[in-house]
C-alpha positions as CSV (number, residue, x, y, z in Angstrom):
1,X,-5.8,17.7,-45.6
2,X,-6.9,20.5,-47.7
3,X,-8.0,23.8,-46.2
4,X,-12.0,24.9,-46.7
5,X,-12.3,28.0,-49.0
6,X,-13.7,30.9,-46.7
7,X,-17.1,30.7,-48.5
8,X,-17.1,26.8,-47.5
9,X,-16.2,27.3,-43.8
10,X,-18.4,26.5,-40.7
11,X,-18.5,28.2,-37.6
12,X,-17.9,26.2,-34.5
13,X,-20.8,27.5,-32.5
14,X,-23.2,26.1,-35.6
15,X,-21.6,22.5,-35.8
16,X,-21.9,22.4,-32.1
17,X,-25.3,23.1,-31.9
18,X,-26.4,20.5,-34.9
19,X,-24.0,17.9,-34.1
20,X,-26.1,15.6,-32.3
21,X,-28.6,15.5,-35.1
22,X,-26.3,15.0,-38.0
23,X,-25.4,11.6,-39.6
24,X,-21.5,10.5,-39.5
25,X,-21.2,11.7,-43.0
26,X,-22.6,15.2,-42.1
27,X,-20.4,15.4,-38.9
28,X,-17.1,14.4,-40.6
29,X,-17.7,17.4,-43.7
30,X,-18.6,19.6,-41.3
31,X,-15.9,19.2,-39.1
32,X,-13.6,19.3,-42.0
33,X,-14.9,22.9,-42.9
34,X,-14.0,24.3,-39.5
35,X,-10.8,26.5,-39.8
36,X,-7.8,24.5,-38.9
37,X,-7.3,26.4,-35.8
38,X,-10.8,25.3,-34.3
39,X,-10.5,21.8,-35.7
40,X,-8.4,20.4,-33.0
41,X,-10.0,22.1,-30.3
42,X,-13.1,20.7,-31.5
43,X,-12.2,17.1,-31.8
44,X,-10.8,17.5,-28.2
45,X,-14.0,19.0,-26.6
46,X,-16.1,15.7,-28.3
47,X,-17.5,13.0,-26.0
48,X,-15.3,9.8,-26.3
49,X,-18.0,7.7,-28.6
50,X,-18.1,11.0,-30.9
51,X,-14.2,11.2,-30.9
52,X,-14.0,7.4,-31.7
53,X,-16.5,7.6,-34.5
54,X,-15.2,10.7,-36.1
55,X,-11.3,9.1,-36.0
56,X,-12.7,5.8,-38.0
57,X,-14.7,7.8,-40.4
58,X,-11.1,9.2,-41.6
59,X,-8.7,7.6,-44.2
60,X,-6.3,5.2,-42.5
61,X,-3.6,8.0,-43.5
62,X,-5.4,10.7,-41.4
63,X,-6.1,8.6,-38.3
64,X,-2.4,8.7,-36.7
65,X,-2.3,12.4,-36.4
66,X,-5.8,12.4,-34.5
67,X,-5.2,9.7,-32.2
68,X,-1.6,11.2,-31.4
69,X,-3.4,14.3,-30.5
70,X,-5.4,12.9,-27.6
71,X,-3.6,12.6,-24.1
72,X,-3.0,9.1,-23.4
73,X,-6.1,8.5,-20.8
74,X,-8.5,10.2,-23.5
75,X,-7.3,7.8,-26.1
76,X,-7.6,4.6,-23.8
77,X,-11.1,5.6,-23.5
78,X,-11.3,6.0,-27.1
79,X,-9.9,2.3,-27.6
80,X,-12.3,0.9,-25.1
81,X,-15.3,2.2,-27.1
82,X,-14.4,0.4,-30.5
83,X,-14.1,-3.0,-31.9
84,X,-11.2,-5.4,-31.0
85,X,-10.0,-5.5,-34.3
86,X,-10.4,-1.6,-34.8
87,X,-8.6,-0.9,-31.3
88,X,-5.4,-3.2,-32.5
89,X,-5.4,-1.0,-35.7
90,X,-5.6,2.1,-34.1
91,X,-2.7,1.0,-31.5
92,X,-0.6,-0.1,-34.7
93,X,-0.6,3.7,-35.4
94,X,1.2,4.6,-32.0
95,X,4.7,5.0,-31.2
96,X,6.0,2.4,-28.8
97,X,6.3,4.1,-25.7
98,X,2.9,5.7,-26.2
99,X,1.4,2.1,-27.1
100,X,2.9,0.8,-23.9
101,X,1.2,3.5,-21.6
102,X,-1.9,2.9,-23.4
103,X,-1.7,-0.9,-23.0
104,X,-1.1,0.2,-19.2
105,X,-4.3,1.9,-19.1
106,X,-6.3,-0.6,-20.8
107,X,-5.5,-3.2,-18.0
108,X,-7.3,-1.2,-15.5
109,X,-11.0,-1.4,-14.9
110,X,-12.6,1.3,-17.0
111,X,-14.5,2.7,-13.8
112,X,-11.4,2.9,-11.4
113,X,-8.8,5.8,-11.0
114,X,-6.0,3.9,-12.8
115,X,-8.2,3.8,-16.0
116,X,-9.0,7.5,-15.2
117,X,-5.7,8.8,-15.1
118,X,-3.1,10.4,-17.2
119,X,0.0,8.6,-17.1
120,X,2.3,11.4,-18.0
121,X,3.0,14.0,-15.0
122,X,5.6,16.3,-13.8
123,X,8.1,14.5,-11.7
124,X,11.0,16.0,-9.9
125,X,13.8,14.7,-7.2
126,X,13.7,16.1,-3.5
127,X,17.4,16.4,-3.7
128,X,17.4,18.7,-6.6
129,X,17.9,22.3,-6.6
130,X,15.0,24.4,-7.3
131,X,17.0,25.7,-10.4
132,X,17.8,22.5,-11.4
133,X,14.0,21.5,-11.0
134,X,12.6,24.2,-12.9
135,X,15.1,23.8,-15.7
136,X,14.0,19.9,-15.7
137,X,10.2,20.8,-15.4
138,X,10.6,23.2,-18.7
139,X,11.9,20.5,-20.5
140,X,9.5,18.2,-19.8
141,X,6.7,20.6,-20.3
142,X,8.2,20.9,-24.1
143,X,8.3,17.2,-24.2
144,X,5.1,16.0,-23.0
145,X,2.4,17.8,-21.3
146,X,-0.2,20.1,-22.7
147,X,-1.2,21.0,-19.1
148,X,0.7,20.8,-15.7
149,X,-0.7,21.8,-12.2
150,X,1.8,20.5,-9.8
151,X,5.3,18.9,-9.9
152,X,5.2,15.6,-8.0
153,X,8.2,14.5,-5.9
154,X,9.4,10.9,-6.4
155,X,12.0,8.9,-4.6
156,X,14.4,6.3,-6.2
157,X,11.9,4.0,-6.4
158,X,9.3,5.9,-7.8
159,X,7.3,6.5,-4.6
160,X,5.2,9.7,-4.0
161,X,6.8,11.7,-1.2
162,X,5.4,15.0,-2.0
163,X,4.2,17.5,-4.3
164,X,5.2,21.2,-5.2
165,X,3.3,23.9,-7.0
166,X,4.9,25.7,-9.6
167,X,4.3,29.3,-8.0
168,X,6.2,27.6,-4.8
169,X,9.0,26.8,-7.1
170,X,9.4,30.1,-8.6
171,X,8.9,32.1,-5.4
172,X,11.7,29.9,-3.8
173,X,15.1,31.4,-2.6
174,X,18.4,30.4,-4.7
175,X,20.0,27.3,-3.4
176,X,16.8,26.1,-2.0
177,X,16.1,22.3,-2.7
178,X,12.8,20.9,-3.5
179,X,12.7,19.0,-0.4
180,X,12.5,22.4,1.6
181,X,9.6,23.9,-0.5
182,X,7.5,20.7,-1.0
183,X,4.5,19.6,0.7
184,X,4.8,16.4,2.3
185,X,1.2,15.6,3.3
186,X,-0.1,14.5,0.0
187,X,-3.7,13.4,-0.4
188,X,-3.4,10.7,-3.4
189,X,-5.8,7.8,-4.5
190,X,-5.1,4.0,-5.1
191,X,-5.1,3.1,-8.6
192,X,-8.4,0.9,-7.6
193,X,-10.3,3.5,-6.3
194,X,-13.8,3.8,-7.9
195,X,-13.9,6.9,-10.5
196,X,-17.1,8.0,-8.3
197,X,-15.1,8.2,-5.2
198,X,-12.5,10.0,-7.0
199,X,-15.3,12.7,-8.4
200,X,-16.1,12.8,-4.7
201,X,-12.8,13.8,-3.2
202,X,-12.5,16.5,-6.2
203,X,-15.8,17.7,-5.0
204,X,-15.5,17.7,-1.4
205,X,-11.6,19.3,-1.2
206,X,-11.8,21.5,-4.2
207,X,-8.8,19.8,-6.0
208,X,-7.5,20.5,-9.5
209,X,-5.6,17.3,-9.8
210,X,-4.9,14.1,-7.7
211,X,-2.3,11.5,-7.8
212,X,-2.8,7.9,-8.3
213,X,-0.6,5.5,-6.4
214,X,-0.3,1.7,-6.3
215,X,-0.2,-0.5,-3.5
216,X,3.4,-0.1,-2.8
217,X,2.9,3.9,-2.9
218,X,4.5,3.9,-6.4
219,X,3.2,7.0,-8.4
220,X,1.4,5.9,-11.6
221,X,-0.6,8.8,-13.0
222,X,-2.4,11.8,-12.4
223,X,-6.5,12.4,-12.4
224,X,-7.4,16.1,-13.1
225,X,-10.5,17.7,-12.6
226,X,-11.4,17.9,-16.3
227,X,-11.2,14.1,-16.4
228,X,-13.4,14.3,-13.4
229,X,-16.2,16.3,-15.0
230,X,-16.9,13.6,-17.5
231,X,-17.0,11.3,-14.5
232,X,-19.5,13.3,-13.0
233,X,-21.7,13.4,-16.1
234,X,-21.6,9.7,-17.0
235,X,-22.5,8.8,-13.4
236,X,-25.2,11.3,-13.3
237,X,-26.7,9.9,-16.7
238,X,-26.5,6.4,-15.5
239,X,-28.1,7.0,-12.1
240,X,-30.9,8.9,-13.9
241,X,-31.3,6.1,-16.4
242,X,-31.6,3.7,-13.6
243,X,-33.9,5.7,-11.4
244,X,-36.3,5.7,-14.8
245,X,-36.2,1.9,-14.3
246,X,-34.0,0.6,-16.7
247,X,-30.4,-0.4,-17.4
248,X,-27.9,2.5,-18.3
249,X,-27.0,3.0,-21.8
250,X,-23.5,2.9,-23.1
251,X,-24.1,5.2,-26.0
252,X,-25.8,8.6,-26.7
253,X,-29.6,8.0,-26.9
254,X,-29.6,8.6,-30.7
255,X,-26.5,6.3,-31.3
256,X,-28.0,3.6,-29.3
257,X,-29.3,0.8,-31.9
258,X,-33.1,-0.2,-31.7
259,X,-32.2,-3.7,-30.4
260,X,-29.9,-2.2,-27.6
261,X,-32.4,0.2,-26.2
262,X,-35.0,-2.7,-26.3
263,X,-32.9,-4.8,-24.4
264,X,-32.4,-2.3,-21.8
265,X,-35.6,-1.4,-21.3
266,X,-37.7,-4.6,-21.7
267,X,-35.6,-6.2,-19.1
268,X,-36.7,-4.0,-16.1
269,X,-40.4,-3.4,-17.5
270,X,-40.6,-7.3,-17.6
271,X,-39.5,-7.2,-13.8
272,X,-42.0,-4.5,-12.9
273,X,-45.0,-6.0,-14.9
274,X,-44.4,-9.2,-12.9
275,X,-44.6,-7.3,-9.5
276,X,-47.7,-5.7,-10.7
277,X,-49.0,-8.8,-11.3
278,X,-49.0,-9.1,-7.4
279,X,-51.0,-6.4,-7.0
280,X,-53.4,-7.9,-9.3
281,X,-53.3,-10.9,-6.8
282,X,-53.9,-8.7,-3.7
283,X,-56.9,-7.1,-5.3
284,X,-58.4,-10.5,-6.0
285,X,-58.2,-11.7,-2.4
286,X,-60.4,-8.7,-1.7
287,X,-62.8,-9.2,-4.4
288,X,-65.9,-9.7,-1.7
289,X,-65.4,-6.4,0.0
290,X,-64.9,-4.5,-3.7
291,X,-68.4,-6.2,-4.7
292,X,-70.1,-5.3,-1.3
293,X,-68.4,-1.5,-1.4
294,X,-67.6,-0.9,-5.1
295,X,-66.8,3.0,-4.0
296,X,-64.1,1.3,-2.3
297,X,-62.1,0.7,-5.9
298,X,-62.6,4.3,-6.8
299,X,-60.2,5.4,-4.2
300,X,-57.7,2.6,-5.2
301,X,-55.6,4.6,-7.6
302,X,-55.5,7.8,-5.4
303,X,-54.4,5.8,-2.4
304,X,-51.7,3.5,-4.3
305,X,-50.1,6.3,-6.1
306,X,-49.8,8.4,-2.9
307,X,-47.8,5.6,-1.7
308,X,-45.5,5.2,-4.9
309,X,-45.2,9.1,-4.8
310,X,-43.8,9.1,-1.4
311,X,-41.7,6.3,-1.9
312,X,-39.9,7.8,-5.1
313,X,-39.1,10.7,-3.0
314,X,-37.6,9.1,-0.5
315,X,-35.6,7.2,-2.7
316,X,-34.3,9.7,-4.9
317,X,-33.3,11.7,-1.7
318,X,-31.5,8.8,-0.1
319,X,-29.7,7.8,-3.6
320,X,-28.6,11.3,-4.0
321,X,-27.4,11.7,-0.3
322,X,-25.4,8.4,-0.7
323,X,-23.9,9.7,-4.1
324,X,-22.5,12.8,-2.1
325,X,-21.6,10.9,1.1
326,X,-23.9,12.5,3.2
327,X,-25.4,9.3,4.5
328,X,-23.5,6.2,4.9
329,X,-24.5,2.5,5.4
330,X,-24.3,3.0,9.5
331,X,-26.8,5.6,9.1
332,X,-29.7,3.3,8.1
333,X,-31.6,3.7,11.4
334,X,-31.4,7.5,11.6
335,X,-32.6,7.5,8.0
336,X,-35.6,4.8,8.9
337,X,-36.8,7.1,12.0
338,X,-36.8,10.5,10.0
339,X,-38.8,8.9,7.0
340,X,-41.1,7.1,9.5
341,X,-42.0,10.6,10.8
342,X,-41.9,12.3,7.8
343,X,-44.3,9.5,6.1
344,X,-46.7,10.2,9.1
345,X,-46.8,13.9,8.5
346,X,-47.0,13.7,4.6
347,X,-49.8,10.8,5.0
348,X,-51.6,13.3,7.3
349,X,-51.7,16.2,5.0
350,X,-53.0,13.9,2.1
351,X,-55.4,12.3,4.6
352,X,-56.6,15.8,5.2
353,X,-57.1,16.5,1.5
354,X,-58.7,12.9,0.7
355,X,-61.2,13.3,3.6
356,X,-62.4,16.6,2.5
357,X,-62.3,15.4,-1.0
358,X,-65.0,12.9,0.2
359,X,-67.1,15.2,2.0
360,X,-67.0,17.9,-0.4
361,X,-68.6,15.3,-3.1
362,X,-70.9,13.8,-0.7
363,X,-72.1,17.4,-0.1
364,X,-72.5,18.5,-3.7
365,X,-73.3,15.4,-5.2
366,X,-74.5,12.7,-2.5
367,X,-72.2,10.6,-4.0
368,X,-71.3,8.2,-1.3
369,X,-74.5,7.8,0.8
370,X,-74.9,7.6,4.7
371,X,-71.6,6.4,5.4
372,X,-69.7,9.2,3.5
373,X,-68.1,10.5,6.7
374,X,-67.0,6.8,7.8
375,X,-65.8,6.4,4.3
376,X,-63.9,9.8,4.8
377,X,-62.1,8.7,7.8
378,X,-61.6,5.2,6.3
379,X,-59.8,7.0,3.1
380,X,-57.7,9.3,5.6
381,X,-56.3,6.4,7.6
382,X,-55.6,4.3,4.9
383,X,-53.6,7.1,3.4
384,X,-51.6,7.8,6.4
385,X,-50.8,4.1,6.3
386,X,-49.8,3.9,2.7
387,X,-47.9,7.1,2.4
388,X,-45.7,6.1,5.8
389,X,-45.3,2.7,4.0
390,X,-44.0,4.0,0.7
391,X,-41.6,6.7,2.6
392,X,-39.9,3.6,4.5
393,X,-39.8,1.3,1.6
394,X,-38.1,4.0,-0.6
395,X,-35.8,5.1,2.1
396,X,-34.4,1.5,3.2
397,X,-34.2,-0.4,-0.2
398,X,-30.9,1.8,-1.4
399,X,-29.4,0.6,2.0
400,X,-30.2,-2.9,0.6
401,X,-28.9,-3.0,-2.4
402,X,-25.8,-1.5,-1.0
403,X,-25.5,-4.1,1.6
404,X,-26.0,-6.7,-1.1
405,X,-23.3,-4.7,-2.9
406,X,-25.7,-3.9,-5.7
407,X,-25.7,-0.1,-7.0
408,X,-28.3,1.7,-4.8
409,X,-29.5,3.9,-8.1
410,X,-31.0,0.4,-9.2
411,X,-34.0,1.2,-6.5
412,X,-35.7,2.9,-9.4
413,X,-38.8,5.2,-8.6
414,X,-41.1,2.0,-10.7
415,X,-39.7,-0.6,-8.6
416,X,-40.4,1.4,-5.5
417,X,-43.9,2.0,-6.5
418,X,-44.4,-1.7,-7.5
419,X,-43.3,-2.6,-4.2
420,X,-45.6,-0.3,-2.1
421,X,-48.6,-1.3,-4.2
422,X,-48.6,-4.6,-3.3
423,X,-48.8,-3.8,0.2
424,X,-50.6,-0.7,-0.2
425,X,-53.8,-2.7,-1.3
426,X,-53.6,-5.1,1.6
427,X,-53.2,-1.8,4.0
428,X,-56.1,-0.3,2.4
429,X,-58.5,-3.0,2.4
430,X,-57.6,-4.0,6.1
431,X,-58.3,-0.3,7.0
432,X,-61.3,-0.4,5.1
433,X,-62.5,-3.9,7.0
434,X,-62.2,-2.5,10.5
435,X,-63.5,1.0,9.8
436,X,-66.6,0.0,7.7
437,X,-67.3,-3.5,8.9
438,X,-70.9,-3.9,9.8
439,X,-71.9,-0.5,7.6
440,X,-70.7,-0.7,4.0
441,X,-69.0,-4.2,4.4
């Protein structure tokens, strides 16, 4: 591949800034014009989907270099994003040992620790001397690794028995063996652990890397903090999209086809629409009350939206607390009790605003007639009831979904609002019937 002339070169900062809006042809052209020393780093920094697209846009004879530049775990991620026929063609570019490593990684679930790990790691024997271990690690680094954090101590059956940092090895006295300086109490993760749980461990303990073991304790690979950064970004993006009331996207927004985007959004939108039809049914039940006191209809959006907003707040807080393991399924009663009181307090604040609004409009414009004070009390009581109902529904729905083994993030704000709307109508008109019976009704 020819070098770009000085006048044709592109600055990496400029290319990074416009990358998202470029076509695939322009991306390839801009990337080729980067200085050679920056081209590798830029490629390694790209998202998995962008790496896959860039590799596939290259001539076949150039692809080998770039797929071999990727660590095995990153290459496995790239292969999972491409079509099966293209995956097979890329696998043929690899040497046999690397192909076996990649095949083993592809056998794991994409969101499991086994699919996230790098199968290449620094290993030593516990009966080796420190000098032998350092010499062996130096050879391993030359053969395999771009970065090494720890050396993992394995027994004859390749089971993990300890870990030792390079600093401890270098500081060890002459004649010491690895078993004397290794840490025996090792935190490891099973190969089947969900990637979100792995990310939580990194956040909780501040690890740089974690070993991955199978059910027999045999070490299979290492998950590094760099890998977890991508996981956190991916999981956060997925949760935010679900909270918005849609299915999560597999690809970046601008690279998602119109048909796929329509499918992801239309399903949930139809479900929410069917739910809102129940709201219309509930309102039809109180048609006579609305006909008798049309003013009640004026306050429906105010009261119902307040319940939906309080529910959306509660569900967002609980989902995030679940993701950070601040709240566990057994804590549902504590959360419910807390949110009941929170709903009453928040409802009380909004009730005061609502009542003041009615009385102020009555004083200024005489909008509500002789029963304005009673209407103000009705609006206030209904707000307390609907807001409390919203906070309880919003806080409990993630627990219900977790109990059903579904993603709590599916308790989207629009879904909570829809559930709150139906009973909110019932609460509002029942309060109105009790408070205004014999006067407006």
